[in-house]
N, C-alpha and C positions, 0 to 999 in steps of 0.2 A: 038145201042146207049143205050138202057136200061141196057144191061149187063155191059157196061162200068160204068154207074152210080152206079149200085149195087156193082160192083167190087171196085170202089173208096170208097163207104160207108163202105164196109167191111175192106178195108185197114185203113181207118180213125178210125174205131172201134178198130182195133188191136193196132194202135199207141196209142190211148187213154188208152187202157187196159194196155199196157206196161208201160206207164207213171205212172199209178196208182201203178203198181207193183214196179217200181223202187223207187217211193217216200216212200213206206212202207219199202222197203229194206234200204233206206237211214236212216229212223228213227231207224230201228234196229241197223244199223251200228253206229249211233250216241250214242245209249244206250250202245253198246259194248265198244266204245271208252271211254265213261265216266266211265264205270266200270273198264276198264284197267288203266285209269289214277288214279282212287281211289286206286286200288291195288298197283300201282307203288309207290304212295305217302306213303302208309303204309309200303311197303318194304324199301323205303329209310329211313324212320324213324327208323325201326328196325336195319338197317345196321349202321346208324349213332350212335345209342345207343350202338351197339355192338363194334364198333371201339373205341368209347370213354371209354367203360368199359375195353377193353383190354389195352388201353393206361394207364388208371388209375391203373390197376393191375400191369402192368409192372413198372410204376413209383413207386408204393408202394413197390414192391419186391426190386427194386433198392435201395430205401431208407433203408429198413430193412437190406439188404446185406451190404451196406456201413456202417451202424451203427454197425453191428456185427463184421466188420473187424477192428474196432478201438480198 
């Protein structure tokens, strides 16, 4: 009977310990996700600026070319 109680206490301690480990892992995962979102937003800004720049350059070259053909 005593060994069953000790065994159950050990199992409970293991479960509590695993719960503490998983909650700290969740906090680390949350920080990683936040960092990834921040990086993705920065990348989207750079891509948007790049696409608009290429479009503006293309439009400008088209205007210059059409003006020189006249």
